[in-house]
DOFIZA-425387 format. One record per residue (C-alpha): y negated, x, z; residue in one letter. Coordinates in steps of 0.1 Angstrom, whole numbers, padded with zeros to 4 digits, always signed. Layout:
<rs>
YXZA
...
</rs>
This chain:
<rs>
+0105+1511+0874M
+0097+1501+0910T
+0083+1536+0917I
+0061+1534+0886L
+0049+1500+0895F
+0039+1511+0929K
+0020+1541+0916I
+0002+1525+0887K
-0024+1506+0907P
-0034+1539+0925L
-0039+1557+0892H
-0057+1527+0878A
-0081+1526+0907I
-0089+1563+0904R
-0093+1561+0867T
-0115+1530+0870G
-0138+1548+0896V
-0141+1578+0873Y
-0149+1556+0843I
-0176+1537+0862L
-0193+1568+0875L
-0190+1586+0841F
-0206+1557+0823Y
-0233+1553+0850G
-0243+1589+0845I
-0240+1592+0807Y
-0248+1556+0796A
-0281+1565+0779S
-0266+1596+0764T
-0237+1576+0749L
-0260+1550+0735R
-0282+1577+0718W
-0251+1594+0705L
-0237+1563+0688V
-0269+1545+0678I
-0290+1574+0668N
-0271+1607+0662D
-0241+1591+0644W
-0265+1573+0622E
-0281+1605+0610R
-0273+1613+0574E
-0241+1634+0571G
-0227+1624+0606Y
-0212+1590+0599S
-0178+1606+0600Y
-0183+1609+0638C
-0173+1572+0641Y
-0137+1582+0632L
-0134+1611+0657I
-0126+1590+0688P
-0097+1574+0669F
-0085+1607+0656I
-0086+1622+0692V
-0066+1592+0705I
-0040+1597+0677Y
-0037+1634+0684L
-0031+1627+0721I
-0005+1601+0712W
+0014+1627+0692L
+0015+1649+0723K
+0020+1621+0748W
+0057+1626+0755N
+0053+1663+0759E
+0023+1657+0781F
+0042+1634+0805R
+0071+1658+0806A
+0050+1687+0820V
+0048+1688+0857E
+0013+1680+0871S
-0001+1708+0893K
-0035+1697+0905P
-0059+1726+0909S
-0093+1733+0924W
-0100+1755+0894L
-0112+1724+0876G
-0144+1728+0895L
-0152+1758+0872F
-0156+1732+0845S
-0169+1702+0865L
-0198+1721+0882L
-0212+1737+0850P
-0208+1703+0834G
-0230+1687+0861L
-0255+1716+0858F
-0258+1710+0820F
-0264+1674+0827F
-0296+1682+0846W
-0305+1708+0821L
-0303+1683+0793G
-0317+1654+0812E
-0348+1673+0823L
-0351+1697+0793G
-0349+1669+0767G
-0319+1683+0747E
-0291+1659+0739F
-0266+1686+0728L
-0267+1699+0764T
-0259+1664+0776L
-0230+1662+0751Y
-0216+1695+0763V
-0220+1682+0799S
-0199+1652+0792M
-0172+1673+0776W
-0171+1698+0805L
-0170+1671+0831V
-0141+1653+0813L
-0122+1686+0811I
-0130+1694+0848G
-0116+1661+0860L
-0084+1664+0840C
-0079+1700+0851W
-0084+1691+0888M
-0058+1663+0886H
-0033+1675+0860F
-0035+1713+0862G
-0040+1739+0835W
-0004+1738+0820R
-0006+1700+0814K
-0042+1702+0801L
-0031+1729+0776K
-0007+1704+0760V
-0037+1682+0749I
-0060+1712+0745G
-0067+1707+0708F
-0076+1670+0710P
-0100+1679+0738F
-0115+1707+0716F
-0117+1683+0687F
-0140+1660+0707I
-0168+1686+0701L
-0169+1677+0664T
-0184+1643+0673M
-0216+1660+0686F
-0243+1666+0660P
-0262+1698+0660L
-0296+1698+0678P
-0326+1691+0656A
-0342+1726+0657F
-0309+1743+0649L
-0299+1717+0623N
-0333+1722+0605T
-0329+1760+0604K
-0293+1759+0590I
-0302+1731+0566M
-0332+1752+0553L
-0310+1782+0546Q
-0283+1761+0529L
-0310+1744+0507R
-0323+1778+0496L
-0288+1791+0489I
-0278+1760+0470S
-0310+1760+0450S
-0306+1796+0440K
-0269+1793+0430L
-0276+1760+0413G
-0304+1776+0391V
-0280+1804+0382T
-0254+1778+0370I
-0281+1760+0350I
-0292+1792+0334Q
-0256+1801+0325L
-0253+1767+0309Y
-0282+1777+0287G
-0309+1755+0301M
-0342+1772+0312P
-0348+1767+0349A
-0371+1783+0374Y
-0369+1781+0412R
-0397+1782+0437E
-0382+1777+0472G
-0361+1746+0470N
-0381+1732+0440I
-0364+1736+0406I
-0386+1735+0376D
-0367+1724+0345L
-0398+1724+0322G
-0396+1687+0314F
-0395+1678+0352T
-0392+1692+0387Q
-0364+1685+0411L
-0367+1691+0448Q
-0336+1700+0468V
-0342+1679+0499V
-0322+1677+0531D
-0297+1653+0516A
-0289+1680+0490C
-0287+1709+0514S
-0249+1710+0516G
-0250+1709+0554L
-0237+1674+0555H
-0207+1681+0533S
-0202+1715+0550L
-0199+1700+0585I
-0176+1671+0574S
-0155+1695+0553L
-0151+1719+0582M
-0140+1691+0605V
-0114+1681+0580L
-0104+1717+0575C
-0100+1720+0613L
-0074+1692+0612L
-0056+1709+0583L
-0055+1742+0602V
-0040+1724+0633Y
-0011+1710+0613F
-0007+1741+0591F
+0022+1761+0606K
+0015+1797+0595A
+0002+1830+0606H
-0031+1829+0625F
-0049+1849+0598W
-0038+1824+0572K
-0052+1795+0592R
-0084+1815+0598A
-0088+1821+0561V
-0083+1784+0554L
-0109+1773+0579F
-0135+1799+0569I
-0131+1791+0532S
-0146+1757+0538A
-0181+1773+0540V
-0183+1789+0505P
-0164+1759+0491L
-0190+1735+0504A
-0219+1756+0493I
-0205+1762+0458F
-0196+1726+0452S
-0230+1715+0463N
-0246+1740+0439S
-0225+1725+0412M
-0238+1691+0421R
-0274+1703+0419I
-0267+1720+0385A
-0249+1689+0371L
-0278+1667+0383T
-0303+1689+0365S
-0283+1690+0333I
-0277+1652+0333L
-0313+1645+0342Y
-0323+1654+0306K
-0299+1628+0292V
-0300+1599+0317W
-0333+1605+0335G
-0343+1601+0372A
-0315+1577+0381K
-0290+1606+0383V
-0311+1622+0411A
-0316+1592+0433E
-0300+1560+0446G
-0263+1552+0440F
-0257+1581+0416F
-0270+1607+0441H
-0249+1594+0469G
-0218+1589+0447F
-0220+1625+0434S
-0221+1638+0470G
-0190+1618+0478W
-0173+1629+0446L
-0179+1666+0454I
-0164+1661+0488F
-0133+1645+0474V
-0130+1673+0448F
-0129+1699+0477C
-0098+1683+0494I
-0073+1691+0467P
-0087+1726+0465I
-0080+1731+0502L
-0045+1717+0498L
-0038+1741+0469I
-0052+1769+0490E
-0027+1760+0518M
+0002+1760+0493R
-0009+1794+0480G
-0013+1809+0515L
+0023+1798+0524K
+0036+1820+0496K
+0015+1851+0506V
+0034+1877+0526G
+0068+1863+0521G
+0085+1841+0547Q
+0058+1823+0567R
+0058+1825+0605L
+0057+1791+0620E
+0045+1800+0654V
+0038+1765+0667R
+0068+1752+0648G
+0091+1775+0667K
+0079+1762+0700K
+0084+1727+0688D
+0119+1734+0674D
+0131+1753+0705D
+0118+1727+0729R
+0143+1700+0740P
+0134+1665+0729P
+0105+1651+0750A
+0125+1621+0760S
+0151+1644+0778N
+0125+1666+0795L
+0114+1638+0818K
+0150+1634+0830L
+0154+1672+0834Q
+0123+1676+0856S
+0131+1666+0891P
+0099+1682+0904K
+0080+1659+0882N
+0098+1629+0897E
+0089+1639+0932T
+0052+1636+0924L
+0057+1598+0919F
+0079+1591+0949K
+0065+1574+0980P
+0080+1603+1000N
+0062+1630+0980A
+0050+1661+0997S
+0021+1655+1021K
+0005+1687+1010G
+0003+1676+0973I
-0008+1641+0983R
-0035+1656+1005A
-0046+1679+0977L
-0048+1650+0953L
-0068+1630+0977K
-0092+1658+0986A
-0098+1666+0949Q
-0105+1629+0942F
-0129+1626+0970I
-0148+1658+0961V
-0150+1648+0924A
-0163+1613+0934V
-0189+1627+0958I
-0202+1651+0931L
-0203+1624+0904L
-0218+1598+0928A
-0245+1622+0939A
-0254+1630+0903T
-0255+1593+0895F
-0276+1585+0926G
-0301+1613+0921F
-0305+1606+0884S
-0312+1569+0890H
-0328+1570+0925G
-0353+1598+0921I
-0385+1592+0901E
-0384+1616+0871F
-0411+1598+0852R
-0434+1622+0834E
-0469+1626+0846K
-0487+1627+0812T
-0521+1643+0817P
-0552+1629+0800S
-0568+1647+0772N
-0595+1642+0746K
-0582+1627+0713P
-0581+1651+0684F
-0602+1626+0663S
-0632+1641+0683E
-0623+1677+0675F
-0656+1694+0664P
-0662+1702+0627L
-0684+1731+0636H
-0669+1760+0656V
-0690+1792+0658G
-0697+1803+0622E
-0670+1780+0609W
-0677+1744+0596S
-0659+1716+0578A
-0668+1683+0561D
-0640+1661+0575R
-0606+1658+0592N
-0576+1655+0569Q
-0549+1628+0575T
-0511+1629+0570M
-0491+1601+0554E
-0474+1577+0578K
-0439+1589+0568E
-0447+1625+0578F
-0462+1613+0611I
-0430+1593+0619E
-0408+1622+0609A
-0427+1647+0631L
-0427+1621+0660D
-0460+1635+0674L
-0485+1618+0697S
-0517+1632+0681D
-0527+1658+0655Y
-0556+1673+0637V
-0559+1691+0603I
-0591+1707+0593I
-0600+1732+0565D
-0628+1753+0580Y
-0650+1776+0559Q
-0674+1804+0569N
-0707+1815+0554S
-0689+1838+0529H
-0668+1809+0515G
-0636+1821+0532R
-0612+1794+0544Q
-0589+1788+0574V
-0566+1758+0576N
-0563+1746+0612F
-0535+1724+0623Y
-0524+1711+0657V
-0496+1688+0666A
-0497+1674+0701Y
-0467+1658+0720Y
-0473+1639+0752E
-0436+1642+0759S
-0409+1665+0746Q
-0381+1645+0763S
-0347+1637+0747K
-0349+1632+0710G
-0384+1647+0706Q
-0391+1683+0697S
-0418+1704+0680I
-0411+1715+0644H
-0417+1752+0640S
-0435+1764+0609P
-0407+1790+0605A
-0383+1762+0595T
-0408+1743+0573C
-0428+1767+0552L
-0400+1787+0535P
-0385+1754+0522G
-0417+1747+0502S
-0414+1779+0483G
-0432+1804+0506W
-0413+1836+0512T
-0419+1854+0545F
-0426+1890+0537K
-0436+1900+0573Q
-0428+1880+0603A
-0430+1887+0641G
-0451+1885+0672A
-0485+1901+0675V
-0510+1904+0703T
-0545+1890+0697I
-0574+1904+0718P
-0595+1876+0731L
-0632+1876+0740S
-0643+1887+0774S
-0651+1852+0784G
-0615+1841+0780D
-0602+1875+0792G
-0572+1895+0782G
-0551+1888+0751S
-0527+1863+0736M
-0494+1868+0719E
-0488+1847+0687V
-0463+1845+0659N
-0476+1862+0627R
-0462+1855+0591A
-0474+1870+0558F
-0462+1847+0531M
-0461+1848+0493Q
-0455+1821+0467K
-0457+1833+0431G
-0491+1850+0429G
-0505+1833+0460Y
-0505+1851+0494K
-0513+1837+0528Q
-0514+1849+0564L
-0505+1826+0592S
-0506+1826+0630Y
-0489+1800+0651Y
-0481+1795+0688W
-0470+1768+0712F
-0495+1759+0741P
-0472+1745+0768Q
-0487+1734+0801R
-0508+1765+0807G
-0484+1789+0789R
-0484+1803+0754I
-0449+1804+0740L
-0436+1818+0707T
-0401+1805+0701N
-0380+1773+0703A
-0357+1786+0730Y
-0386+1793+0754Q
-0397+1757+0747L
-0364+1743+0759K
-0362+1765+0790I
-0397+1758+0802F
-0394+1721+0793A
-0365+1719+0817F
-0382+1738+0845W
-0416+1720+0842D
-0398+1686+0840S
-0381+1693+0873M
-0410+1710+0891T
-0441+1693+0875K
-0427+1661+0858Q
-0444+1673+0826R
-0430+1682+0791T
-0462+1678+0771D
-0472+1706+0747G
-0485+1714+0712A
-0481+1735+0681L
-0511+1754+0668V
-0510+1768+0633R
-0537+1787+0614L
-0534+1797+0577I
-0558+1817+0556T
-0554+1828+0520P
-0553+1865+0511V
-0579+1864+0484Y
-0577+1884+0452E
-0591+1919+0455F
-0589+1915+0493E
-0570+1938+0516Q
-0546+1923+0541L
-0566+1939+0569E
-0596+1917+0560E
-0575+1885+0562S
-0561+1897+0595E
-0596+1903+0609A
-0608+1869+0597R
-0578+1851+0613L
-0582+1870+0646Q
-0619+1862+0646G
-0612+1825+0641F
-0585+1825+0668T
-0610+1838+0693R
-0635+1811+0684E
-0610+1782+0684I
-0590+1790+0716V
-0618+1780+0741P
-0623+1747+0722V
-0585+1739+0722L
-0585+1740+0760S
-0605+1708+0760E
-0579+1689+0739F
-0546+1705+0751I
-0539+1700+0788P
-0533+1732+0806G
-0517+1739+0840E
-0524+1713+0866M
-0525+1719+0904N
</rs>
């Protein structure tokens, strides 16, 4: 007891120093995680994850204490990438990168002081920490869109099998007497993520062959999608009897909770069935637990472990511990100092407001600017925008839309048309990047995204691109990379989305629509340069 009493203050001081530096570096990230990301619909389960992690560590605590600590400099292979990801997320404006940074730094510090063997004992609780980090907005939107479409399609099939007429257009279900829209809350992503988190816990405690545990975990995906499709189908069927109240408010939320509860016994039944497959089950982790001496005895049987806590411990080990502590503190303190001491405030360039955007451009003219409803502006979180329907002398139309962001820092991002248009019923028949030749005055050419879309009998051709501080980008990953680089080198993350859409008129060849859109692009690009800031010296 005397030895432990003497050593505890030293460990408490080191732990306290790490906690202070860790919180100093990640304070704003932790606040955003708890106040914003955990409040997002479908991620409220994240509030339970820290308590589950603590419980899982407690289950392994005796075994953890029994394993000899062997501090290792290999922990730097986790700590250094973690600090790099901090700067990538801090300057690039992506919170998931900051969350991964926290996780890697935590692992790196434990690895440096405890060693790999000891860290492996609590490896699953550390891995489980990742489940408290929500997906980034752009990835969340893409996955949610696909799940909405799959759920809508399967839901309509179930409705038709029931004998009720139903027609689907994107994620809008037409029942004849009404239309139901499968919004984000009905996408199935929320129940899928929470169900997979639960399934991960079941897999951890399920002592069986690896393939059986893998099957159990993967089965959560089709189960969540099918149950969500059943929810959509039942809502549609009951709508005819009870009206709109079954598709909104309490009934809508309760049905989602009920479906989730319905999935749990199915997973438990699946576990029971998997145990019986292949005869006698192989309890891999159970064998190790059964063959291992009681954890209470391991501590007494490990003289090497005791020497680490004696005042007369090896000077080499004590020097190693001291050196690792100093190096870790220097790295963390430098990160804290630079992140708070250097001015990273963005230099937002001035630009003309889009309310002044001309209604006459070349041969194209319009009567007025269009406006968006407040809820859409808040959802898009943009700084300025313009929507204009231009028309040429032949009566052909081009819809022109620009969303401008003064900053694309943490929590703000451009919404790509590739994740929005399909959900409203438009099917992408052709999609990819094309090169548009510009006029001699602008010189050269410009690469843009091209999409040929169809919705029922209507056809449209669309071009869209992302003007970003003098660059023309075409995908979300480029946006993140250059946002990080320009934030660090130029203190700027401003940028915009430009989207052009023209109908493919009846009796018109696609080539004619293509020529019209390219001609409009050549006319509009020089005008855009007055409203979207380019590269600054």
